[in-house]
C-alpha positions in Angstrom: -5.8 19.0 2.1 -3.3 16.1 2.7 -1.2 15.5 -0.5 -0.9 11.8 0.3 -3.8 10.4 -1.8 -3.1 6.7 -1.5 -3.4 3.8 0.8 -0.3 1.7 1.2 -2.0 -1.5 -0.2 -4.9 -2.3 -2.4 -8.2 -2.9 -0.5 -9.4 -6.5 -0.2 -12.4 -5.9 -2.5 -10.2 -4.6 -5.4 -8.9 -8.1 -6.3 -12.4 -9.7 -6.9 -13.3 -6.6 -8.9 -10.2 -7.0 -11.0 -10.9 -10.7 -11.5 -14.5 -9.9 -12.6 -13.2 -7.5 -15.2 -10.4 -9.7 -16.4 -12.9 -12.6 -16.9 -14.4 -10.4 -19.6 -11.0 -10.4 -21.4 -9.6 -13.9 -20.6 -10.9 -17.3 -19.8 -11.7 -17.6 -16.1 -8.6 -19.7 -15.2 -6.3 -17.1 -16.8 -8.2 -14.3 -15.1 -7.8 -16.1 -11.7 -4.0 -16.6 -12.4 -3.5 -12.9 -13.3 -5.4 -11.9 -10.1 -3.3 -14.1 -8.0 -0.2 -12.5 -9.6 -1.6 -9.0 -8.7 -2.1 -10.0 -5.1 1.6 -11.0 -4.9 3.1 -8.2 -7.0 5.1 -5.4 -5.4 3.5 -1.9 -5.4 5.4 0.5 -7.6 4.8 4.1 -8.7 4.0 5.4 -12.2 2.8 8.8 -13.5 -0.9 9.2 -14.1 -0.4 10.5 -17.6 1.8 7.5 -18.6 -0.7 5.0 -17.3 -3.6 6.7 -19.1 -1.6 6.8 -22.4 -0.5 3.2 -22.2 -4.1 2.0 -21.6 -5.4 3.8 -24.6 -8.5 4.7 -22.6 -10.1 8.1 -22.6 -10.0 10.3 -19.6 -13.4 10.1 -17.9 -15.2 13.4 -17.4 -15.1 15.0 -14.0 -18.9 14.7 -14.0 -18.6 10.9 -14.0 -20.3 9.8 -10.8 -17.3 7.7 -9.6 -14.7 10.3 -10.5 -16.8 13.0 -8.7 -17.1 10.8 -5.6 -13.4 10.1 -5.6 -12.6 13.8 -6.0 -14.8 14.5 -2.9 -12.9 11.8 -1.0 -9.5 13.2 -1.7 -10.6 16.7 -0.8 -11.7 15.3 2.6 -8.3 13.8 3.0 -9.5 10.2 2.5 -7.1 7.9 0.6 -7.6 5.9 -2.5 -6.6 2.3 -3.2 -3.6 1.7 -5.5 -4.6 0.5 -9.0 -4.2 -2.9 -10.5 -2.7 -3.3 -14.0 -1.9 -6.0 -16.5 0.8 -5.1 -19.0 0.0 -5.8 -22.6 -0.9 -3.9 -25.8 -2.7 -1.9 -24.6 -2.2 -1.8 -20.8 -5.2 -3.2 -19.0 -6.5 -1.3 -16.0 -8.0 -4.3 -14.1 -9.1 -2.1 -11.2 -8.8 1.6 -10.6 -9.8 3.4 -13.9 -11.9 5.9 -12.0 -9.2 6.5 -9.4 -6.7 7.1 -12.2 -8.9 9.6 -13.8 -9.6 11.3 -10.5 -5.9 11.8 -9.8 -5.3 12.9 -13.4 -7.6 15.9 -12.7 -5.5 16.9 -9.7 -2.3 16.7 -11.9 -1.3 14.4 -14.7 2.2 14.3 -13.3 1.2 12.8 -9.9 2.6 9.4 -9.1 0.1 6.6 -8.7 0.9 3.4 -6.7 0.1 0.4 -8.8 0.7 -3.3 -9.0 1.5 -4.6 -12.5 1.5 -8.2 -13.7 2.5 -9.3 -17.2 -0.3 -10.7 -19.4 1.8 -13.9 -19.5 1.3 -14.0 -15.7 5.0 -13.8 -14.9 
């Protein structure tokens, strides 16, 4: 199995998905501004365990349909899209929660490519 689990860039459909989620947390104009910031942000690397801790979200079970599908993908050598984050208290996973949990099951110390924008949009 190829140990490179990630695409170099987020997939095109990740940004509308992130915006849809962010619109549940912020007014639509703010969600749109944050999504635009995510499109422009540089992709960096953070450990799976640190992202999960900062988000205060639970680790989804391996039996979760999306986690299970992603585990099958990586075992076939297919790559996952980097995750999209908005820094705040707690960290918001705008897109990629299932991908984060998938990689966590492989090793909590694996680095995950992500784009991060501040909640202030800077």
